[in-house]
N, C-alpha and C positions, 0 to 999 in steps of 0.2 A: 301761638298758644302754644306748641309744641316745643319749641324754640325755648322761649321762656322756663316750662317746667325744665327741660333737658340742664338747661342753667344753674337751676334752683337744687337739683337734684347734684350736679356735677361740683357747686360746693359744697354741698353739705355733706360730701364723701369726700373731700379736701381733709388733713391730719387735723386734729386738733378744733374741725367743727360736724362731726359726728353726731353732736346731741341737737342739732336739730334734724337730724333725720330717726332720732327716738320715740316721735311722737305718733299716738294711735291715730291721727289723720293721713300722715306719710301714706299710707293704703290709699287713698282716694287721690293723693295726687299723683302717686306714679298711673294708677290705674285711670285717671283723664288723658295720661297722654300715650298711653299705651304702654302697656308695662315689659312686654316681649320685645319692643324693637330697643325701646330705654336702656331695657337689661344687658341687651346683646350689648349696645353702644356702647354703656360705659364700663362693661368688662372688659371689651377688648381695650379701651385706652387706659384702664387701668393696672389691663395684666393679671386682675383677679378674677377667677374664674368661681367663687363663694359668690362675691357682689353679684358678678350676672347671672346668676343664677337664681339668687333669691328676689334683684328686681326683675328678670323674666320669667318669674313665677308668677309673679303680683294678678289677683285679678282687680282692683282698682274699687270704685265706688265707696256705700256704705257696707258692703260685704269686703273690702277689703281693710274697713274702718274697725267691722267684728276682729277680724283676723291680726289686723294689728292689736289689739286690747289683747287678745289671747296672749299675742306674743311678748307684751308691756310685762307680762305677769310671770313670765317662767324666765324673762329673761331678768329681773328685779331679784329674782330666786338666785340665776348663776351667779350673777353681782355679788351677792351674799356671800356664797357656798364656795363656790371655785375660789382656790387661792394662787392668785400669780397668773391667771387666767384673764385678757380681755374678752370683754365682752361690749357687741356692738349692736345698736337696733337700727339694719336697713331695710329702708321700705317695707313692706309685709314678715320681714324675718329675724335672724339673730345670726350673726357669724362670731365664733369663737375663737381666739386665738390664742393655741398653747406656745410656749417657747420649747423648743423640742429641746433645750437642758432641763427642765423643769420634769420631762418625760423618758427620756432618754440618756447614758451616757454616751461619749461621745463613739461615735462609726457603731453604735447598738442600736436594735429594736426591741429590746427587752426592755420592760417599762421599769421605772423606777417604783419602791414603794411607797415616795410620795406622791408620785404619780397614780397610781394605784386609788388611792385614796380620794383623790380632787378627781377621777371616774367612775368613784361608787359613787360622790356624791352629784357628776352629771348624770348617771343614769336613775337616780332616783328623780331627778327632775323630769327625765323623759320618758321613764314611766307613768307620771303624775300626768303628763303633757303628752298624751301619744296620737295625738292628732297632725302627727311631722313624721316629714323624712328627712333624713340626718345626711346630710355629705360633708366625707374627712380627707382630707388631703392633706400629704405629703411633701413636704420643702425641704432641699438642702441650701448650702451653699456650694460654690464651687468649688471645694479641694475634692481632688479625685476627679478619678473620668465621667464624664457626662455617664457612660452604662451604668458605673458603678452609684452612683446618686438617684437616677431613675430609679433601682433596686431597692435601696435604704429608703426613698419614700416611701415607697411602697408599700415595702415590709412596713414602715411608722406606722401609713395610717391603716395596714392592715391587722396591727396589735390593737390600737384601740378600740378601731372596730369589735375584735377578737373578746378585748374584757368584757366590753362593755357587753355582749354579748352572756356570759357568762352572768352578767348582774340583771339578766332577764330582759335584756333589750331587744325586742326582734331584729333580727336579722334584715329579714324584706324590708327595712323602713333602711337601711343603709349603704350608701353606695361609695367605696373609696378608691382614691385615685391616686397615685403619686407622680409630681413634676418634675422631680429631679432639682436642677438647680437652674432652668426653666423661666422661672418667677420673682427673681429678685424684686425685696421690696427697699434695699439699701444697695450699696457700694461694697461689691465685695473685697477690696485692695484692702480693707481696713477690718480686726478685728472685730468692734461693736457692728460693724453692716455686716459681717460671715454670721454673727448671733446672731443679729435680726432674723435672717435666711433661714434658720435654721430654725424650719416651725412646722405647726401642725394646728392648719383650720380648719373649725366645722359651722357648717352652712346647716340652720334650723329652718327648713321651708314648710309651709303649707300642706300636706296630703288633700288627695280628692273628699276625703272625707269632709275634714274641716274645711274646705270650700264649698260642699254643697251644705254644709249648716252655716255657713255666712251667708250663701246666698239667700236662704229657706228665711233667716230673721232678718234679713234684709229687705224681706219681701212682706213683713209682716203678719 
Protein backbone atom coordinates (compact mmCIF):
# COMPACT_ATOMS: atom_id res chain seq x y z
CA UNK A 1 0.00 0.00 0.00
CA UNK A 2 2.79 2.44 0.95
CA UNK A 3 4.56 1.72 -2.34
CA UNK A 4 1.43 2.56 -4.33
CA UNK A 5 0.91 5.83 -2.48
CA UNK A 6 4.57 6.77 -2.84
CA UNK A 7 4.33 6.20 -6.59
CA UNK A 8 1.22 8.41 -6.69
CA UNK A 9 3.02 11.22 -4.88
CA UNK A 10 6.10 11.01 -7.08
CA UNK A 11 3.92 11.31 -10.20
CA UNK A 12 2.12 14.29 -8.68
CA UNK A 13 5.41 16.05 -8.06
CA UNK A 14 6.70 15.70 -11.62
CA UNK A 15 6.71 18.95 -13.65
CA UNK A 16 3.36 19.59 -15.26
CA UNK A 17 1.48 17.21 -12.97
CA UNK A 18 1.32 19.21 -9.74
CA UNK A 19 -2.38 19.83 -10.22
CA UNK A 20 -3.06 16.28 -9.02
CA UNK A 21 -1.60 17.27 -5.65
CA UNK A 22 -3.72 20.37 -5.25
CA UNK A 23 -6.95 18.93 -3.83
CA UNK A 24 -7.97 18.89 -0.20
CA UNK A 25 -8.00 15.08 -0.22
CA UNK A 26 -4.23 14.90 -0.73
CA UNK A 27 -3.69 15.44 2.99
CA UNK A 28 -5.52 12.22 3.77
CA UNK A 29 -3.45 10.29 1.21
CA UNK A 30 -0.13 11.53 2.59
CA UNK A 31 -1.11 10.68 6.15
CA UNK A 32 -2.26 7.20 5.23
CA UNK A 33 1.28 6.39 4.09
CA UNK A 34 3.10 8.18 6.95
CA UNK A 35 3.84 11.72 5.78
CA UNK A 36 7.13 12.04 7.65
CA UNK A 37 8.68 9.02 5.94
CA UNK A 38 7.44 9.89 2.45
CA UNK A 39 8.22 13.58 2.91
CA UNK A 40 11.82 12.78 3.73
CA UNK A 41 12.13 10.32 0.84
CA UNK A 42 10.68 12.64 -1.79
CA UNK A 43 12.54 15.65 -0.41
CA UNK A 44 15.77 13.72 -0.77
CA UNK A 45 14.97 12.40 -4.25
CA UNK A 46 13.91 15.75 -5.65
CA UNK A 47 16.66 17.72 -3.88
CA UNK A 48 13.93 20.10 -2.78
CA UNK A 49 13.76 20.73 0.93
CA UNK A 50 10.56 22.80 0.75
CA UNK A 51 8.75 19.80 -0.71
CA UNK A 52 10.29 17.50 1.87
CA UNK A 53 9.34 19.85 4.72
CA UNK A 54 5.74 20.12 3.54
CA UNK A 55 5.23 16.40 3.11
CA UNK A 56 7.18 15.57 6.24
CA UNK A 57 4.86 17.78 8.34
CA UNK A 58 1.66 16.12 7.11
CA UNK A 59 -0.79 14.78 9.70
CA UNK A 60 -3.03 12.94 7.22
CA UNK A 61 -6.49 11.48 7.62
CA UNK A 62 -9.54 13.69 8.12
CA UNK A 63 -7.43 16.28 9.94
CA UNK A 64 -5.17 16.45 6.89
CA UNK A 65 -8.19 17.12 4.71
CA UNK A 66 -9.21 19.98 7.00
CA UNK A 67 -5.73 21.48 6.70
CA UNK A 68 -5.83 20.95 2.94
CA UNK A 69 -9.02 22.98 2.70
CA UNK A 70 -7.39 25.79 4.69
CA UNK A 71 -4.44 25.73 2.30
CA UNK A 72 -6.64 25.57 -0.80
CA UNK A 73 -8.28 28.87 0.14
CA UNK A 74 -5.07 30.80 0.67
CA UNK A 75 -3.35 29.26 -2.36
CA UNK A 76 -6.20 30.56 -4.53
CA UNK A 77 -5.63 34.07 -3.15
CA UNK A 78 -1.88 33.78 -3.71
CA UNK A 79 -2.37 32.73 -7.33
CA UNK A 80 -4.62 35.74 -7.80
CA UNK A 81 -2.45 38.34 -6.05
CA UNK A 82 1.21 37.33 -6.55
CA UNK A 83 2.46 38.61 -9.89
CA UNK A 84 4.92 36.31 -11.63
CA UNK A 85 5.17 33.82 -8.78
CA UNK A 86 4.49 30.11 -9.19
CA UNK A 87 2.10 28.83 -6.52
CA UNK A 88 1.79 25.06 -6.04
CA UNK A 89 -0.40 23.09 -3.65
CA UNK A 90 1.59 20.13 -2.36
CA UNK A 91 0.23 17.72 0.24
CA UNK A 92 -0.99 19.79 3.18
CA UNK A 93 1.03 22.87 2.29
CA UNK A 94 1.91 25.45 -0.34
CA UNK A 95 5.12 26.06 -2.25
CA UNK A 96 5.75 29.48 -3.80
CA UNK A 97 8.64 30.02 -6.20
CA UNK A 98 9.87 33.54 -6.97
CA UNK A 99 12.35 34.02 -9.80
CA UNK A 100 15.17 35.98 -8.12
CA UNK A 101 15.13 38.32 -11.10
CA UNK A 102 11.68 39.43 -10.00
CA UNK A 103 12.95 40.18 -6.49
CA UNK A 104 16.56 41.34 -6.83
CA UNK A 105 19.03 42.82 -9.26
CA UNK A 106 22.02 40.64 -10.24
CA UNK A 107 24.40 40.01 -7.31
CA UNK A 108 22.14 42.03 -5.01
CA UNK A 109 19.99 41.20 -2.01
CA UNK A 110 18.17 44.56 -2.00
CA UNK A 111 14.52 44.04 -2.89
CA UNK A 112 13.30 45.69 -6.07
CA UNK A 113 10.21 47.97 -5.88
CA UNK A 114 8.05 45.46 -7.75
CA UNK A 115 9.19 42.75 -5.35
CA UNK A 116 8.05 44.81 -2.37
CA UNK A 117 4.58 45.11 -3.89
CA UNK A 118 4.44 41.36 -4.41
CA UNK A 119 5.62 40.65 -0.87
CA UNK A 120 3.14 43.16 0.51
CA UNK A 121 0.39 41.15 -1.15
CA UNK A 122 1.85 37.95 0.29
CA UNK A 123 2.00 39.47 3.76
CA UNK A 124 -1.70 40.36 3.60
CA UNK A 125 -2.54 36.72 2.92
CA UNK A 126 -0.15 35.41 5.57
CA UNK A 127 -1.73 37.68 8.18
CA UNK A 128 -5.19 36.52 7.17
CA UNK A 129 -4.21 32.84 7.37
CA UNK A 130 -1.98 33.10 10.42
CA UNK A 131 -2.02 29.46 11.58
CA UNK A 132 0.99 28.55 9.46
CA UNK A 133 4.77 28.39 9.65
CA UNK A 134 6.81 29.81 6.77
CA UNK A 135 10.07 28.43 5.37
CA UNK A 136 12.04 30.84 3.12
CA UNK A 137 14.91 29.45 1.04
CA UNK A 138 17.38 31.27 -1.18
CA UNK A 139 19.05 29.60 -4.18
CA UNK A 140 21.61 30.78 -6.76
CA UNK A 141 23.16 29.60 -10.00
CA UNK A 142 26.73 28.28 -10.10
CA UNK A 143 28.45 31.51 -11.17
CA UNK A 144 30.97 32.69 -8.58
CA UNK A 145 32.38 30.76 -5.66
CA UNK A 146 30.28 28.40 -3.57
CA UNK A 147 31.03 30.51 -0.48
CA UNK A 148 29.83 33.70 -2.20
CA UNK A 149 26.66 32.00 -3.43
CA UNK A 150 25.91 30.59 0.02
CA UNK A 151 26.14 34.07 1.53
CA UNK A 152 24.10 35.70 -1.25
CA UNK A 153 21.32 33.13 -0.99
CA UNK A 154 21.16 33.55 2.80
CA UNK A 155 20.99 37.33 2.50
CA UNK A 156 18.23 37.11 -0.09
CA UNK A 157 16.16 34.79 2.09
CA UNK A 158 16.69 37.12 5.06
CA UNK A 159 15.71 40.15 2.96
CA UNK A 160 12.39 38.51 2.15
CA UNK A 161 11.80 37.70 5.82
CA UNK A 162 12.78 41.20 6.97
CA UNK A 163 10.34 42.82 4.58
CA UNK A 164 7.52 40.50 5.65
CA UNK A 165 8.26 41.41 9.27
CA UNK A 166 7.96 45.09 8.34
CA UNK A 167 4.56 44.17 6.91
CA UNK A 168 3.51 42.77 10.32
CA UNK A 169 4.06 39.08 9.66
CA UNK A 170 5.41 37.59 12.89
CA UNK A 171 9.10 36.78 12.63
CA UNK A 172 8.65 33.76 14.89
CA UNK A 173 6.61 32.09 12.13
CA UNK A 174 9.45 32.29 9.64
CA UNK A 175 12.64 30.27 9.15
CA UNK A 176 15.25 31.25 6.55
CA UNK A 177 18.05 29.29 4.96
CA UNK A 178 20.37 29.77 2.01
CA UNK A 179 21.40 26.84 -0.17
CA UNK A 180 23.59 28.73 -2.60
CA UNK A 181 24.15 26.69 -5.76
CA UNK A 182 23.63 23.28 -4.11
CA UNK A 183 20.02 22.65 -5.20
CA UNK A 184 19.76 23.44 -8.93
CA UNK A 185 16.50 22.77 -10.73
CA UNK A 186 17.97 23.26 -14.20
CA UNK A 187 21.22 23.04 -16.15
CA UNK A 188 23.74 25.68 -15.03
CA UNK A 189 25.54 25.46 -18.38
CA UNK A 190 22.77 27.44 -20.08
CA UNK A 191 21.50 30.98 -19.51
CA UNK A 192 17.93 29.75 -19.13
CA UNK A 193 19.03 27.12 -16.62
CA UNK A 194 20.93 29.65 -14.54
CA UNK A 195 17.91 31.93 -14.50
CA UNK A 196 15.70 29.10 -13.24
CA UNK A 197 18.21 28.27 -10.51
CA UNK A 198 18.26 31.86 -9.22
CA UNK A 199 15.14 31.73 -7.09
CA UNK A 200 13.55 32.11 -3.68
CA UNK A 201 11.22 29.33 -2.54
CA UNK A 202 8.65 29.77 0.22
CA UNK A 203 6.97 26.86 1.98
CA UNK A 204 3.70 27.35 3.87
CA UNK A 205 3.09 24.63 6.48
CA UNK A 206 0.43 24.12 9.15
CA UNK A 207 1.57 25.18 12.61
CA UNK A 208 0.80 23.28 15.80
CA UNK A 209 -2.33 25.33 16.49
CA UNK A 210 -3.82 24.58 13.07
CA UNK A 211 -3.04 20.89 13.54
CA UNK A 212 -4.81 20.91 16.91
CA UNK A 213 -7.83 22.64 15.43
CA UNK A 214 -7.91 20.20 12.52
CA UNK A 215 -7.69 17.18 14.84
CA UNK A 216 -10.50 18.58 16.98
CA UNK A 217 -12.69 19.19 13.95
CA UNK A 218 -11.91 15.71 12.63
CA UNK A 219 -13.09 14.19 15.89
CA UNK A 220 -16.41 16.01 15.57
